[in-house]
C-alpha positions in Angstrom: 0.0 0.0 0.0 1.5 3.4 -1.0 1.2 6.5 1.1 -0.9 7.9 -1.7 -3.6 5.3 -1.3 -3.4 5.4 2.5 -3.9 9.1 2.8 -6.8 9.0 0.1 -8.3 5.7 0.9 -12.0 6.3 0.3 -13.8 4.8 -2.6 -12.8 6.0 -6.0 -16.0 6.8 -7.9 -17.0 7.8 -11.2 -18.4 11.0 -10.1 -21.0 13.3 -12.1 -18.9 15.7 -14.3 -22.1 18.0 -14.7 -24.7 18.8 -12.1 -28.1 17.1 -12.9 -31.0 19.7 -13.2 -33.0 17.9 -10.6 -33.0 14.7 -8.4 -36.5 13.7 -7.2 -38.4 16.7 -6.1 -34.9 18.7 -5.3 -33.8 21.4 -7.7 -30.0 21.5 -8.1 -28.8 25.0 -7.8 -25.0 24.4 -8.0 -22.0 22.5 -6.7 -20.7 23.0 -3.0 -17.9 20.5 -2.9 -16.5 17.3 -4.5 -14.4 14.5 -2.9 -13.5 10.8 -3.7 -16.9 9.5 -2.1 -19.3 12.0 -3.8 -20.3 15.5 -5.1 -22.3 17.7 -2.8 -24.7 20.1 -4.4 -26.7 23.0 -3.2 -30.4 22.0 -3.7 -33.8 23.4 -3.1 -36.9 21.7 -1.7 -39.9 23.5 -3.2 -42.3 21.6 -1.1 -40.9 23.1 2.2 -39.1 25.9 0.6 -35.8 25.6 2.1 -32.2 25.0 0.7 -30.7 21.6 1.2 -27.4 19.9 0.5 -27.6 16.9 -1.9 -24.8 14.4 -1.9 -24.6 12.4 -5.1 -22.6 9.3 -6.1 -23.2 7.3 -9.2 -24.8 3.8 -8.6 -22.3 2.1 -11.1 -19.2 3.3 -9.1 -16.2 1.2 -8.8 -13.5 0.9 -6.4 -9.8 0.5 -6.7 -9.8 -2.5 -4.5 -12.1 -5.5 -4.3 -13.5 -4.9 -1.1 -16.8 -3.6 -0.1 -19.1 -2.0 -2.7 -19.2 1.8 -2.4 -22.8 1.8 -3.1 -23.4 -0.1 0.0 -20.9 2.3 2.0 -23.1 5.2 0.5 -26.3 4.0 2.1 -24.6 2.9 5.3 -24.1 6.6 5.7 -27.8 7.2 5.2 -28.5 4.7 8.0 -26.2 6.1 10.3 -27.0 9.7 9.8 -30.7 8.9 9.7 -30.5 7.6 13.3 -29.1 11.0 14.6 -31.1 14.1 15.5 -28.9 16.5 17.4 -28.2 20.3 17.1 -24.5 19.6 16.5 -24.9 16.9 13.8 -25.9 17.7 10.4 -29.4 16.3 9.8 -30.3 13.8 7.1 -33.7 14.5 5.4 -33.8 12.0 2.6 -32.2 9.5 0.5 -32.9 7.9 -2.9 -31.9 6.5 -6.3 -32.8 8.0 -9.6 -31.3 6.7 -12.8 -27.6 6.3 -12.3 -27.5 8.5 -9.2 -27.5 7.7 -5.5 -28.2 10.6 -3.4 -28.6 11.7 0.3 -30.4 15.0 1.1 -29.0 16.7 4.2 -29.4 19.9 6.1 -27.8 22.9 4.3 -25.1 24.6 6.3 -24.4 28.3 5.4 -20.7 28.3 6.5 -17.4 26.3 6.0 -15.6 23.4 7.6 -13.1 23.8 10.4 -10.3 23.2 7.8 -9.5 26.9 7.2 -9.3 27.6 10.9 -6.7 25.0 11.2 -4.5 26.5 8.6 -1.1 27.4 10.2 -0.8 30.5 8.1 -4.0 31.9 9.6 -4.2 33.6 13.1 -5.2 31.1 15.7 -8.9 31.4 16.7 -9.6 32.6 20.3 -9.1 29.8 22.8 -12.6 30.3 24.2 -14.0 29.8 20.8 -12.1 26.5 20.4 -13.3 25.4 23.7 -16.8 26.1 22.6 -16.6 24.3 19.4 -15.0 21.1 20.9 -17.5 21.1 23.8 -20.3 21.1 21.2 -18.8 18.4 19.1 -18.2 16.4 22.2 -22.0 16.7 23.0 -22.8 15.6 19.6 -20.5 12.6 19.5 -21.8 11.7 23.0 -25.3 11.4 21.5 -24.0 9.6 18.6 -22.4 7.1 20.6 -25.4 6.5 22.9 -27.4 5.7 19.7 -24.6 3.1 18.9 -22.9 5.1 16.0 -19.2 5.5 15.8 -18.1 8.2 13.4 -14.5 6.9 12.7 -13.4 9.9 10.8 -13.6 13.0 12.8 -11.2 15.7 11.3 -11.4 19.5 10.5 -13.0 18.8 7.1 -15.8 16.8 8.6 -17.0 19.5 11.1 -19.0 22.3 9.6 -19.2 25.7 11.4 -22.3 28.0 10.7 -22.3 31.5 10.1 -23.3 31.9 13.7 -20.4 29.6 15.0 -22.3 26.5 15.7 -20.2 23.4 14.9 -22.0 20.5 13.2 -20.5 17.0 12.5 -21.0 15.6 9.2 -20.0 12.6 6.8 -20.8 9.3 8.3 -19.7 7.6 5.2 -17.5 5.2 7.2 -19.4 5.0 10.5 -19.8 1.8 12.4 -23.4 1.1 13.7 -23.8 -0.9 17.0 -20.4 -2.7 16.6 -21.4 -4.3 13.4 -18.5 -6.1 11.6 -17.3 -4.0 8.8 -15.9 -5.6 5.5 -12.9 -3.4 4.7 -9.4 -3.5 3.4 -6.5 -1.6 4.8 -6.9 1.2 7.1 -10.0 3.5 6.7 -10.2 7.1 8.1 -7.9 10.0 8.0 -4.4 9.2 9.3 -3.4 12.6 10.8 -6.4 12.1 13.3 -6.3 8.5 13.8 -6.0 6.9 17.4 -3.5 4.1 17.6 -6.0 1.3 17.9 -7.4 2.5 14.5 -3.7 2.3 13.0 -3.5 -1.2 14.5 -6.8 -2.0 13.0 -8.1 -3.0 16.5 -11.6 -2.6 17.8 -12.8 1.0 18.1 -15.0 2.6 20.6 -16.3 6.2 21.7 -12.8 6.9 23.0 -11.4 6.5 19.5 -13.6 9.1 18.2 -12.6 11.4 21.3 -9.0 11.0 20.3 -9.5 12.3 16.9 -11.6 15.2 18.3 -8.6 16.0 20.6 -6.2 16.0 17.5 -8.7 18.4 15.9 -8.6 20.6 19.0 -4.9 20.4 19.0 -4.5 21.6 15.4 -7.1 24.5 16.1 -4.9 25.8 18.9 -1.5 25.3 17.2 -2.1 25.3 13.5 -0.5 21.7 13.1 -1.9 18.2 13.7 -0.2 16.3 16.9 2.1 14.4 14.4 2.4 16.4 11.2 4.4 13.9 9.3 3.6 13.6 5.6 5.2 10.3 5.2 2.8 7.4 6.2 5.5 5.3 8.1 6.7 8.1 10.1 3.2 9.4 11.0 2.0 5.9 12.0 5.2 5.2 14.2 4.7 8.6 15.9 1.0 7.9 16.5 1.8 4.5 18.0 4.9 5.5 20.2 5.5 9.1 20.5 3.8 11.4 23.0 2.3 14.5 21.2 4.0 17.6 22.2 2.1 19.4 25.1 -0.1 22.3 24.3 1.3 24.5 26.9 4.9 23.8 25.6 4.0 24.7 22.1 1.9 27.8 23.3 2.9 28.7 26.7 -0.2 31.0 27.2 -2.5 28.1 27.0 -3.7 27.2 30.5 -2.1 24.1 31.9 -5.6 22.7 32.8 -6.5 23.0 29.1 -3.3 21.3 28.0 -4.1 18.5 30.4 -7.5 17.9 28.7 -6.0 17.7 25.3 -3.0 15.4 26.6 -5.7 13.1 28.2 -7.6 12.9 24.9 -4.3 12.0 23.0 -3.3 9.2 25.3 -2.1 6.0 23.5 -4.2 3.8 25.9 -7.9 4.3 25.2 -8.6 3.5 28.8 -6.6 6.6 29.9 -8.9 9.0 27.9 -12.2 10.4 28.7 -14.8 7.6 28.8 -17.6 9.6 27.1 -18.2 13.0 25.3 -20.1 13.9 28.3 -17.2 13.7 30.6 -15.2 15.7 28.1 -17.8 18.3 27.8 -18.0 18.7 31.5 -14.2 19.3 31.7 -14.3 21.7 28.9 -17.2 23.5 30.4 -15.2 24.4 33.4 -12.2 25.7 31.4 -14.7 27.9 29.2 -16.1 29.5 32.3 -12.7 30.2 33.7 -11.6 31.8 30.5 -14.9 33.5 29.8 -15.2 34.9 33.2 -11.6 35.3 34.2 -12.1 39.0 35.2 -15.3 38.1 37.0 -14.0 35.2 39.3 -13.7 35.5 42.9 -11.7 33.6 45.3 -12.4 30.1 46.4 -12.7 31.2 50.1 -15.1 33.8 49.1 -17.1 31.2 47.0 -17.2 28.8 49.9 -18.5 31.3 52.3 -21.2 32.7 49.7 -22.5 29.2 49.3 -22.7 28.4 53.1 -24.9 31.5 53.4 -27.7 30.1 51.2 -30.1 28.0 53.1 -30.1 25.2 50.5 -26.5 24.5 51.4 -26.7 24.5 55.1 -26.5 20.9 55.5 -23.6 20.2 53.2 -20.5 19.1 54.8 -17.0 20.8 53.9 -16.0 18.0 51.6 -19.3 18.3 49.8 -18.9 22.2 49.5 -15.3 21.6 48.2 -16.7 19.0 45.6 -19.2 21.6 44.4 -16.5 24.3 44.1 -14.5 22.0 42.1 -17.2 21.5 39.6 -18.2 25.0 39.3 -16.9 28.6 38.8 -18.0 31.4 41.0 -18.2 34.9 39.2 -19.3 38.3 40.0 -21.2 40.6 37.6 -21.8 44.4 37.3 -25.4 45.6 37.1 -26.6 45.3 33.6 -24.0 42.8 32.6 -25.4 39.8 30.5 -25.0 36.6 32.5 -26.9 34.4 29.8 -27.8 35.5 26.3 -30.7 34.6 24.3 -30.0 32.4 21.3 -26.7 31.1 22.7 -26.1 27.3 23.1 -24.4 26.1 26.3 -25.0 23.8 29.1 -24.3 26.0 32.1 -26.5 26.0 35.2 -26.6 29.0 37.5 -27.3 29.6 41.2 -27.4 33.3 42.4 -25.5 33.4 45.6 -25.5 37.2 46.1 -27.4 40.0 44.5 -30.1 39.7 41.9 -31.0 39.4 38.3 -33.8 39.6 35.8 -35.0 37.4 33.0 -35.7 39.1 29.6 -37.1 38.2 26.4 -35.9 40.9 23.9 -36.6 44.3 25.7 -39.4 42.6 27.5 -38.8 41.9 31.4 -40.3 38.5 32.4 -39.0 37.8 35.9 -37.1 39.0 38.7 -34.4 36.6 40.3 -33.0 36.9 43.9 -30.5 35.2 46.1 -30.9 31.4 46.0 -32.9 31.3 42.6 -31.5 29.0 39.9 -31.7 29.3 36.1 -30.3 27.5 33.1 -31.2 24.0 33.9 -33.0 23.3 30.7 -29.9 24.2 28.6 -27.8 22.1 31.0 -30.0 19.0 30.3 -30.9 19.5 26.7 -28.2 21.6 25.0 -30.6 23.9 23.4 -30.5 27.6 22.4 -31.4 29.9 25.3 -34.9 31.3 24.8 -34.2 34.3 27.2 -31.4 36.5 28.6 -30.6 36.8 32.1 -29.2 40.3 33.2 -27.3 41.1 36.5 -29.4 43.4 38.7 
C-alpha cells in the first residue's frame, strides 16, 4: 500500500461531471464540494421551501480494491445519519436512487468546515471559541455514541461551522453502527487524526472518536496536527509510540488545565482517555467558564462562604462544598452585565448566591431573580438555544 492510497483511501468513484438539473423533487442550484466519495450540490426543496445539501454518487461506481461496494457504503451513511437528530450533527432529510444517481439529502449549512481555521498561516482562533466548538462536538459525539454510532473519521473537514459559529459534525460514510462487523481492506479514516488502535486495526469505541476530536482541538490551537508527518510510515510510528507535544509547551499562554485535557484525549491507551463525550464536555465547560469570566471570578474562600450563606447548602459538609466548588466557577457581575444571552447554546447551570438578576425576552422583562434562585437548567439538560437572557441586577 502506498502513502498515496493510504492518505486518500476512500472509494474511487466515477462522479458526475455535470450537475443534474433535478433529483426527485429537489432542484439542483450548483456545486458545493467534491471528494472521492461524492459530489455535494446545493439544492432546493420546493415543498418546504428551504435549501438543502444533496450528496450524489453514481450507482455504477467502482472501487480501486475488491472490498466492499461503495454503493453499500453510501447507504450505510444514510442509515447512520438517519439515526441521529442533534443540534451539533448535520441532519439527514432524505435518501434515494434515480437513474444512475444515489443521493442523500441533508441539512444545508451556510458556513465552512473547520479546515480553514486549522491552517497554520492563519491567526489562531480565540481559545474560548475553540473550547466552545470542541465542547459542542463532544456533546454531539456523546449523543451519537449513545445511539450506537461511531463516526471513525473525525477531522476538521468533517465538522461544519455555521455563520453563527455553531459546529455540526457531518460525513458518516465510514461510520460503524452498533459494533457491526465491517468488510474493509486496509486502514480507513484520516491518518493525521487516527488513534493508535485505529492504526493497528483493532476494535474501536467512543474513546477512539474522542482521540480524533482531541487531535482536531490540538490543530485548532497550534495550526498543526499532533504528528504533522507527511510520510505514512513516520506518521504511524509517531501515533503508535511518541507522545504528542504538550499544548502549553507549544503555546505557553495556554492554561495548563486545558493542556491537560488535550493530553488526556491523546493518550495512547484508550482506557486513559475520557470515557465519554459527556465527561469531556464537563471538563471543557469548566475551562470555558474560567476563561470567559476570568475577570469576574472571585476567590475560592469567598465562593465557599457565599454558598454556606444560602439556606439550601446549610446541611452540606465541608467535603461536599469543596466538591461543588471543584465542579463550578464562582463569578461576580456588574449591574446590567449579561450573564446568559438569548440564542446562545451552552450547558451552564447558575445559582445566584449574592445580589439579583432579571430574565428578559428581547426588551421585555419577564421575571426577577433573587439570592438562592436558579436558572439555566434546561440548557444544561438538553443543550438547546437559550430562549431568554438573564441580566445582572
